[in-house]
C-alpha positions in Angstrom: 0.2 0.0 0.0 3.1 2.5 0.7 4.1 2.1 -3.1 0.7 3.0 -4.2 0.5 6.2 -2.0 3.9 7.3 -2.9 2.9 6.9 -6.9 -0.4 9.0 -6.1 1.8 11.7 -4.3 4.1 12.1 -7.0 1.1 12.5 -9.5 -0.1 14.9 -7.5 2.9 17.0 -6.6 3.7 17.0 -10.6 0.1 18.1 -11.6 0.1 20.9 -8.5 3.4 21.9 -10.4 1.7 22.1 -13.6 -1.3 24.3 -12.4 1.1 26.2 -10.8 3.2 27.0 -14.0 0.3 27.5 -16.2 -0.6 30.3 -13.6 2.4 32.0 -13.8 2.3 31.8 -17.3 -0.8 33.3 -17.4 0.1 36.3 -15.2 3.4 36.5 -17.2 1.8 36.7 -20.3 -1.2 38.8 -19.2 0.7 41.5 -17.2 4.6 41.2 -17.9 3.6 41.7 -22.0 3.7 46.0 -23.0 -0.5 46.3 -24.0 0.9 48.0 -27.1 2.2 45.1 -28.7 0.2 43.9 -31.7 -0.1 40.1 -33.8 -2.0 40.8 -36.0 -5.3 42.9 -35.0 -5.2 41.1 -31.4 -3.1 42.4 -28.3 -0.3 40.1 -27.4 -1.2 39.5 -24.0 -4.7 38.4 -25.3 -2.9 35.7 -27.8 -0.5 34.4 -25.5 -2.6 34.3 -22.4 -5.5 33.1 -23.6 -5.0 31.5 -27.4 -0.8 30.1 -26.7 -0.5 29.4 -23.2 -3.6 26.9 -22.8 -2.7 25.1 -25.6 0.7 24.3 -24.4 -0.3 23.0 -21.6 -3.0 21.2 -22.4 0.0 19.3 -25.0 2.0 19.3 -21.7 -0.4 17.7 -19.8 -1.1 15.3 -22.4 2.5 14.3 -21.8 2.8 14.3 -18.6 0.1 11.7 -18.3 2.1 9.9 -20.7 4.9 9.6 -19.4 4.7 9.9 -15.7 1.3 8.5 -14.7 1.0 4.8 -14.6 -1.7 2.3 -13.9 -2.2 1.1 -10.2 -3.4 -2.1 -9.0 -6.6 -1.1 -6.7 -8.2 -4.1 -5.3 -7.4 -8.3 -5.7 -9.0 -10.5 -7.8 -10.2 -13.0 -5.5 -10.7 -15.6 -8.6 -7.6 -15.6 -10.0 -5.6 -14.7 -7.5 -3.9 -11.7 -8.7 -4.2 -8.0 -9.0 -6.6 -5.9 -11.1 -5.2 -2.8 -12.7 -7.6 -0.2 -13.2 -7.7 -0.1 -16.9 -8.5 -4.1 -16.7 -12.2 -5.3 -17.6 -13.7 -7.1 -14.4 
């Protein structure tokens, strides 16, 4: 059970770190960019904070889930004597 707890803590820590990084990126792109800069007809702060950052962090979330999250055994399967994984069908 300790292994499951350590995996859950690691995954939760990565998720919180990514959320904090997203907030920092949004704050920097919304408040650190001078308001006069434009990209096309749109203000650069809008393009960065509302278009670029969400797309970037959706991609980072997908990478984080694929590379660092794992299926864990949640319960024992009494019929086969083996534990089942979260993705296995009963």
